[in-house]
Structures are given as C-alpha cells and as structure tokens.
C-alpha positions in Angstrom: 16.6 -28.0 16.9 13.9 -25.7 15.5 12.4 -26.6 12.2 13.8 -24.3 9.5 10.4 -23.8 7.8 7.6 -22.5 10.0 4.3 -24.4 10.1 1.2 -22.2 10.3 -1.7 -24.0 11.8 -5.4 -23.5 11.3 -6.8 -21.5 14.2 -10.1 -23.2 15.0 -11.7 -20.3 16.9 -8.3 -19.5 18.5 -7.1 -23.1 18.9 -4.1 -24.2 16.8 -4.8 -27.2 14.7 -2.3 -29.1 12.6 -3.9 -30.8 9.6 -2.5 -33.7 7.6 -3.1 -31.6 4.5 -0.6 -28.8 4.0 0.0 -26.1 1.4 3.5 -24.6 0.8 3.8 -20.8 0.5 6.8 -20.1 -1.7 9.1 -17.3 -2.8 7.6 -16.0 -6.0 11.0 -15.8 -7.6 13.0 -18.8 -6.4 10.2 -21.2 -5.5 11.8 -21.7 -2.0 9.3 -22.8 0.6 8.8 -20.1 3.3 6.1 -21.9 5.3 3.8 -24.9 5.3 0.2 -24.0 6.1 -2.3 -26.5 7.4 -5.4 -26.6 5.2 -8.8 -28.0 6.1 -12.0 -29.0 4.4 -15.5 -27.5 4.5 -16.6 -30.0 7.1 -14.3 -28.6 9.8 -15.4 -25.0 8.9 -19.1 -26.1 9.2 -18.5 -27.8 12.5 -16.6 -24.9 14.1 -19.2 -22.3 12.9 -21.9 -24.2 14.7 -20.0 -23.2 17.9 -19.5 -19.5 17.0 -21.7 -18.2 19.8 -18.8 -19.0 22.2 -16.5 -16.7 20.3 -19.1 -13.9 20.4 -19.6 -14.5 24.1 -15.8 -14.1 24.7 -15.8 -10.6 23.1 -19.0 -9.6 24.9 -17.1 -9.7 28.2 -15.3 -6.6 27.1 -16.6 -3.1 26.7 -16.2 -1.3 23.3 -13.8 1.1 25.0 -11.7 -1.7 26.3 -11.6 -3.3 22.8 -10.6 0.0 21.3 -7.7 0.1 23.7 -6.7 -3.4 22.9 -6.9 -2.6 19.2 -4.5 0.3 19.6 -2.0 -2.0 21.4 -2.4 -4.5 18.6 -1.6 -1.8 16.1 1.7 -1.0 17.8 2.5 -4.7 18.0 1.6 -5.3 14.4 3.9 -2.4 13.2 6.8 -2.9 15.6 6.6 -6.2 17.5 8.0 -9.6 17.3 5.1 -12.1 17.3 4.5 -15.8 17.1 4.7 -17.4 13.7 3.1 -20.8 13.7 3.2 -23.5 16.3 6.9 -24.7 16.2 8.4 -21.9 18.3 9.1 -19.5 15.4 8.6 -15.8 15.7 8.5 -13.0 13.2 9.8 -9.5 13.7 8.4 -6.5 11.7 11.4 -6.5 9.2 11.0 -10.3 8.8 7.3 -9.8 8.0 8.1 -7.2 5.4 10.7 -9.4 3.7 8.5 -12.5 3.8 5.4 -10.8 2.5 7.5 -9.3 -0.3 8.9 -12.7 -1.3 5.5 -14.3 -1.6 3.3 -11.5 -2.9 5.7 -9.6 -5.2 5.2 -6.3 -3.4 8.4 -4.4 -2.9 9.4 -3.5 0.7 8.4 0.1 0.4 4.8 -0.8 -0.6 4.6 -3.4 2.2 5.6 -0.6 4.7 3.0 1.7 3.3 0.3 -1.0 3.7 1.5 -1.6 7.3 1.2 2.1 8.0 -2.4 2.1 6.8 -3.3 -0.9 9.0 -1.5 0.7 12.0 -3.4 4.0 11.4 -6.8 2.2 11.3 -6.0 0.3 14.6 -4.7 3.2 16.5 -7.5 5.6 15.4 -10.5 3.3 15.9 -12.4 5.9 18.1 -12.3 8.3 15.1 -13.1 5.5 12.6 -16.1 4.3 14.7 -17.3 7.8 15.2 -17.5 8.2 11.5 -19.1 4.8 10.9 -21.7 5.3 13.6 -22.3 9.0 12.9 -21.4 9.9 16.4 -23.2 7.2 18.3 -22.4 6.8 22.0 -20.5 3.5 21.8 -21.6 2.6 25.3 -24.9 1.8 23.7 -23.3 -1.2 22.1 -22.4 -2.5 25.6 -25.9 -2.1 27.0 -27.9 -2.8 23.9 -30.1 0.3 24.4 -30.1 3.8 25.8 -30.8 7.4 24.8 -29.0 9.8 22.6 -30.1 13.3 21.6 -33.3 12.8 23.6 -34.3 9.7 21.6 -34.6 6.1 22.8 -32.2 4.0 20.8 -31.3 0.3 20.5 -28.9 -1.6 18.3 -28.6 -5.4 17.8 -26.0 -7.4 16.0 -26.9 -8.8 12.6 -24.6 -11.7 13.0 -22.6 -13.8 15.4 -19.5 -13.6 13.2 -18.0 -11.8 10.2 -16.7 -14.2 7.5 -13.8 -13.0 5.3 -12.6 -14.5 2.1 -9.4 -12.5 1.6 -7.3 -11.7 -1.4 -3.5 -11.8 -1.9 -3.0 -8.6 -3.8 -2.7 -5.9 -1.1 -2.3 -6.2 2.7 -4.1 -3.0 3.5 -7.5 -4.6 2.6 -7.3 -6.2 6.1 -8.0 -2.8 7.5 -11.7 -3.3 6.5 -12.4 -6.0 9.1 -10.5 -4.4 12.0 -13.5 -2.4 13.4 -15.4 -5.8 13.8 -13.4 -6.7 16.9 -14.1 -3.4 18.7 -17.8 -4.0 17.8 -17.6 -7.4 19.5 -18.0 -9.5 16.3 -15.6 -12.4 15.9 -13.9 -12.9 12.6 -13.6 -16.1 10.5 -10.8 -15.6 7.9 -9.9 -17.6 4.8 -6.5 -16.0 3.9 -5.3 -15.4 0.4 -3.1 -18.2 -0.9 0.0 -16.1 -1.2 -0.8 -13.8 1.6 -1.5 -15.6 4.9 1.0 -13.4 6.7 -1.0 -10.2 7.3 -4.2 -11.8 8.8 -2.1 -14.2 10.9 0.1 -11.4 12.2 -2.9 -9.3 13.0 -4.5 -12.1 14.9 -1.3 -12.7 16.9 -1.1 -8.9 17.6 -4.7 -8.8 18.9 -4.1 -11.9 21.2 -0.9 -10.4 22.5 -2.7 -7.2 23.2 -5.3 -8.9 25.3 -8.1 -9.9 22.9 -9.6 -13.4 23.5 -8.1 -16.0 21.1 -11.6 -17.5 20.6 -12.6 -14.4 18.6 -10.3 -15.3 15.7 -10.7 -18.1 13.1 -8.0 -18.6 10.6 -9.1 -21.2 8.0 -6.9 -21.9 5.0 -9.3 -23.9 2.9 -10.5 -24.6 -0.6 -13.4 -23.2 -2.7 -16.0 -25.3 -0.9 -14.7 -24.2 2.5 -14.8 -20.6 1.5 -18.4 -21.1 0.4 -19.2 -22.4 3.9 -17.7 -19.3 5.4 -19.8 -17.1 3.2 -22.9 -19.2 3.7 -22.7 -19.9 7.5 -21.5 -16.6 8.8 -24.4 -14.1 9.0 -22.3 -11.4 7.4 -19.3 -11.8 5.1 -16.9 -10.0 2.9 -15.5 -11.4 -0.3 -12.7 -10.1 -2.5 -12.2 -11.1 -6.1 -12.7 -10.4 -9.8 -16.1 -9.9 -11.4 -16.5 -13.6 -12.2 -15.8 -14.6 -8.6 -18.1 -12.0 -7.0 -21.0 -11.9 -9.5 -22.8 -14.9 -7.9 -23.1 -13.0 -4.6 -24.2 -9.7 -6.1 -27.8 -10.0 -4.8 -27.0 -11.3 -1.4 -27.3 -8.5 1.2 -25.5 -10.6 3.8 -22.3 -10.6 1.6 -20.4 -7.4 1.0 -18.6 -7.6 -2.3 -15.2 -6.0 -2.9 -14.5 -6.6 -6.5 -13.1 -4.4 -9.4 -13.3 -0.7 -8.6 -13.3 0.8 -12.1 -12.1 4.0 -10.4 -11.7 7.1 -12.5 -10.5 10.7 -12.9 -12.8 13.2 -14.5 -11.6 16.6 -15.6 -14.3 19.2 -16.3 -14.5 21.8 -19.1 -13.5 24.5 -16.6 -10.2 22.9 -15.7 -9.1 21.0 -18.8 -6.9 23.9 -20.1 -4.8 23.4 -17.0 -4.5 19.6 -17.3 -0.7 19.7 -16.9 -1.2 21.0 -13.4 -2.9 17.7 -12.5 -0.5 15.3 -14.2 1.2 14.1 -11.0 -2.3 13.5 -9.5 -3.2 11.3 -12.4 0.2 9.4 -12.3 -0.2 8.7 -8.6 -3.8 7.6 -9.0 -2.8 5.1 -11.6 0.5 3.8 -10.3 0.6 4.0 -6.4 0.7 0.6 -4.7 1.8 -0.9 -8.0 -1.6 -0.3 -9.5 -3.0 -3.2 -7.4 -5.8 -1.3 -5.5 -9.4 -1.2 -6.4 -9.2 2.6 -6.0 -6.3 3.0 -8.4 -7.6 5.0 -11.4 -8.2 2.8 -14.4 -9.6 5.5 -16.6 -9.0 9.2 -17.2 -12.0 10.9 -18.8 -11.6 14.3 -20.4 -13.6 16.6 -22.6 -10.5 17.3 -24.9 -6.8 16.9 -25.2 -7.1 13.1 -24.7 -4.2 12.3 -27.0 -1.9 14.9 -25.3 -2.8 13.7 -21.8 -2.3 10.1 -22.8 1.1 10.9 -24.2 2.2 12.9 -21.1 1.1 10.1 -18.8 2.9 7.6 -21.0 6.1 9.6 -20.9 6.0 9.5 -17.1 4.9 5.9 -16.6 6.3 4.1 -19.7 9.9 4.1 -18.7 9.2 2.6 -15.2 11.1 -0.7 -14.8 11.1 -3.4 -12.1 13.7 -3.0 -9.4 15.0 -5.2 -6.6 12.4 -5.5 -3.7 14.6 -3.6 -1.3 14.8 -0.5 -3.6 13.1 2.4 -1.7 12.0 3.8 -5.0 10.4 0.6 -6.3 7.2 1.3 -8.2 6.2 -2.1 -9.6 5.0 -5.3 -7.9 5.9 -8.7 -9.1 3.3 -11.4 -9.7 3.2 -14.4 -7.3 1.5 -16.3 -10.1 3.3 -15.6 -13.4 0.3 -17.0 -15.3 -1.8 -14.0 -14.1 0.8 -11.7 -15.6 0.7 -13.7 -18.8 -3.2 -13.5 -18.8 -3.2 -9.7 -18.3 -0.6 -9.1 -20.9 -2.6 -11.2 -23.4 -5.8 -9.5 -22.5 -4.4 -6.0 -23.2 -2.8 -7.2 -26.5 -6.1 -8.8 -27.5 -7.9 -5.6 -26.7 -5.5 -3.5 -28.8 -6.5 -5.6 -31.8 -9.9 -3.9 -31.8 -9.7 -0.7 -33.8 -9.9 2.5 -31.7 -7.2 1.9 -29.1 -3.4 2.6 -28.9 -0.9 1.6 -26.4 0.7 5.0 -26.0 3.3 3.7 -23.5 4.8 1.3 -26.1 7.2 3.8 -27.6 8.4 4.9 -24.1 8.9 1.4 -22.7 11.4 0.5 -25.3 10.6 -3.2 -24.8 7.9 -5.7 -23.8 5.2 -5.0 -21.2 5.9 -8.3 -19.4 9.4 -8.6 -18.2 11.4 -10.7 -15.7 13.9 -9.6 -13.0 15.8 -12.0 -10.8 13.2 -14.7 -11.5 10.2 -12.5 -10.8 7.6 -11.6 -13.4 6.4 -8.0 -13.7 4.1 -5.9 -15.9 5.3 -2.5 -16.9 2.7 0.3 -17.1 0.2 0.7 -19.9 -1.7 3.8 -21.0 -4.3 3.0 -23.6 -5.8 5.9 -25.6 -9.4 4.8 -26.5 -11.7 6.5 -29.0 -14.8 5.8 -26.9 -16.1 4.0 -23.8 -17.5 1.3 -26.1 -13.9 0.1 -26.7 -13.1 -3.1 -24.7 -10.1 -1.5 -23.1 -11.8 1.7 -22.1 -13.4 0.5 -18.8 -11.0 -2.3 -17.8 -9.0 -2.9 -14.6 -5.9 -4.9 -14.2 -3.5 -5.7 -11.3 -0.8 -3.4 -12.6 -0.4 0.3 -13.5 -3.0 0.5 -16.3 -5.4 3.2 -17.4 -7.4 4.2 -20.5 -7.7 7.8 -21.5 -11.1 8.5 -23.1 -12.4 11.8 -24.6 -16.0 12.4 -23.7 -18.0 15.6 -23.6 -18.6 16.8 -20.0 -22.4 16.5 -20.6 -22.0 12.8 -21.5 -19.5 11.7 -18.8 -22.0 10.5 -16.2 -24.0 8.8 -18.8 -21.0 6.7 -20.0 -18.7 6.0 -17.1 -20.9 3.4 -15.3 -20.1 2.2 -11.7 -17.0 3.7 -10.1 -15.7 2.9 -6.6 -13.7 6.1 -6.4 -13.9 9.2 -8.6 -11.7 12.2 -8.5 -13.6 15.0 -10.3 -11.4 18.0 -11.1 -13.9 20.8 -11.5 -15.2 23.9 -9.9 -18.3 24.0 -12.0 -21.3 24.2 -9.6 -23.8 22.6 -12.0 -21.4 19.7 -12.8 -20.6 19.3 -9.1 -24.3 19.0 -8.4 -24.7 16.3 -11.0 -21.7 14.4 -9.5 -23.2 14.6 -6.0 -26.5 13.2 -7.2 -25.0 10.5 -9.3 -25.8 7.2 -7.6 -23.0 5.0 -9.1 -20.0 6.6 -7.4 -19.1 5.2 -4.0 -16.4 7.7 -3.0 -16.2 11.2 -4.6 -13.1 13.4 -4.4 -13.9 16.9 -5.5 -10.8 18.7 -6.7 -7.2 17.6 -7.4 -6.9 14.6 -5.0 -5.6 11.2 -5.9 -8.2 8.5 -6.2 -6.0 6.7 -3.6 -6.9 9.4 -1.0 -9.1 7.6 1.6 -10.3 8.2 5.1 -11.2 5.2 7.3 -14.0 7.1 9.0 -15.6 7.6 5.5 -15.5 4.1 4.1 -15.2 4.0 0.3 -17.0 0.6 0.1 -19.7 -0.3 2.6 -20.1 0.8 6.2 -18.9 -1.9 8.6 -21.1 -0.7 11.5 -24.3 -0.7 9.5 -23.3 -4.1 8.1 -22.9 -5.6 11.5 -25.5 -3.8 13.5 -29.1 -2.8 12.9 -31.2 -0.3 14.8 -34.5 -1.3 16.4 -37.4 0.5 18.0 -37.6 0.1 21.8 -39.9 1.0 24.6 -39.4 0.2 28.3 -42.5 -0.4 30.5 -40.4 -0.7 33.7 -38.9 2.2 35.6 
C-alpha cells in the first residue's frame, strides 16, 4: 500500500537520499502535512560539492543545441506531464502540482498557472533567450571553447563548475532565472524555499525525463549553515531574500543578489494631465501576482495630482478581498507563515504613525488590512499617500499589493528615487528620457505605458546569466 504522504528525498547530485531528519510541508490553512522532505546538514553539502566536477562532466557530453532541445521537452513535461514526486512511487500531475503549490504557498490557482506559463515560455524559447543573453554568440563556441565570429578569434571559459541557488517561497517563476544554466552546461545546486520545494523538484524531474543527466541536479533542503556552504563552495550563486538576508553578500561578485526591487512608476510633466489613461497600468503593476514580485511597483512618483491618483488607485484596489484558491478571478495570495502577514501589517501601521502619510485605501476597504478566509491569512491592498520620499513608507516594499504615491517635481525624481529594479516611465519628453537612459540605478526601464511586470527573458531585468557563468578570454593558436 502506497504511503499517503509523499517523501521527497535530497538529490545528492541526482542520487536520491533519505535522511533521518525530515521537515513537513503543510497546507497553510489546515496545517495538514502534504509531504515530508529529507533535510541534510552542511557537512553533506560540503562533501558533495567536492565532487561537483563529475556533474559538470555529465553535461559536457551534450552540445548546447542538444541541451536546448532537452530543455524544450522539459518545458512541455513541466507544464503538462505527470512526473515522479519523491521516492515512494508517488507521481504528480500538472493539476496536482497547481493544487499542492497553492495549498503550501498561498498563491491562488490562477497565479500558479501564470507562473507555470512563464517557466514554460523560458524553457521552450531558450534559443531566443540565449541569443539575447550572449548578444548573438554562435553557441557552438561553448561546445568547442573557441572559434571565430565576425572575423574575430573568440574564446569563452566557465567561471564555475556549478551554480548554487538559495531559492525563496514567494513566487514560482523565479526558477526561470536558473534555467539557462543547464543549456550552458553548468550544473545546479538548489536549496529550495521551505514552503516551495515543488517547483524546483518538478523542474528537475522534467529535465531528467527529457533526457538531461540526473547528476546535473542537486536538491538540498538544508539549514542556514548548509545554505551558506552552497553560496561559499559554488563558484557562482544566486540568493533571494530581504535586504537583511542579502546585505552580507552585496560586495561578493560571485553571488548574484535578488532582493527587494523597489520598482516604480514615474509619470512626466508632459503626460500627467492624462493620468487617468494610465490608471489600469498602475493597478496591474502594483497588484499582479498578488504583489509578490520584485518588479511589482511599490511607488508611484508624479509631479502633481498625487492625492487624486492615490484616491483613484485606492478605489480600485481597496475593495479587493481574498477568495477561494480555485477562483479564476483571485487577486490576493495567502501567507504560508501568518507571522509574516502580522509583521507586514504592523510595519505599515507603525509607518502611518509618522506624520506625512495616509492609508488612502482604509476608507474603501471597510475593514482591517489583515483578514482570514477558510483558515488562511491575507493582506488586503494598501495605497499610502506620502508627502515626501523621506517618509518611512515612501520607499518600502512588502509581499502584498502595496504602493506609496509621492509627489516630486520631475526635475527632482531621479535625485530622490534611489535604486529601482524596474521603472516604467510614462513620458515622451526627449530630455527627461535621455536622463532616464543615463541614470545608472535602474536595472530595467520601460518607456511608455507598460506595466513594471512586463519582462522579456532575453533582456534580463536583474543580471545576465551568460555573463555570470562564462567569461571571455583572449586566444591565439600557433598550430595550423
């Protein structure tokens, strides 16, 4: 008789490993255990990473073209297939994945499907993605290590034998960031998010089923010390987290940080009179994906009409309520950890005690910000009208639909907004556009009425995976 609760093993460079220590992944509403996951300590991580060259060798047996084809097959399997789930004979269909991920992460089904679609698109369009990342490099040069392009001798070498990943639990689509590594012949060593082991595990199983070598994938549920070993021992790594978590790695070029985005919408003097035309763009930028993405807008910066714009946004966002996860129109995500919702709710309320900010959504909510539905905890949207960027709520980011609206003269905007992962600048002003293009603290710039959530995988909004994993060298050949 099959065990009712799946056991998900550690994958030690592709080899399943059942640990004595296990962690339960639970339904965020009922507390029911949905899977038991083996967890390991830093010593095992350290031991396995000493053998990572074998994983790299397994991928080197394939050409980049073959790995792109395997990735496309993996994309279809991820989106539609029934794949192994753990080591006790369980399987997981796509609908079961959607339901399970929703139960543990709080994301409604419709948002999980959208995240799946993004991952599928990245996997099935890797030729386009890599063309953008490499700026048109002949990918056969990765196979040979050297060659000629545009009449110039050229060579690239890998900067690492593996890519380490310390993943979050807030949004499945962040897994898209590591997908090009496999086609580039770099193994991945993944520490999954505590509430979100499902997506990386399903992706690994999809790759293996599509023909990728199992050795190329490490799946290491581990503690803080184990995560530190992954970051330290892998030659290149990605870490996701808040400012406190990521700050210690800020000066390490071998670690790519994916922290708060502080993404923004700017409206120029020339377009501000027509601000109502852009209201839906603002709403989508703030609230899509439940407000959980680093490219959700967390501030709207305008030269005038701040109060009117804040009120209009509040009218649209304030009445939004949580719904059942299956609702196709669901717009809010629940919190797997209710203490996080409590913390955010308290942070906003504390910020509002500082003079100069108003929760404009309060009158349209008709109730508290933090609410419960069927045992789940949710935060309803908040629009904070702030009198300046000096206010503690003006440049904050939370894992829910939240944005400040701040009135700043156009001439002062770039002096005040600080770092922004994504900016939508609604302006046709040539001089202002030039200043935006030269401003070094914007990672992704959308010129015109586009959501900050508008992305393209061949134009990464945070780091270039090819340039992170490969470096160009000079080369000469003395032999014919």
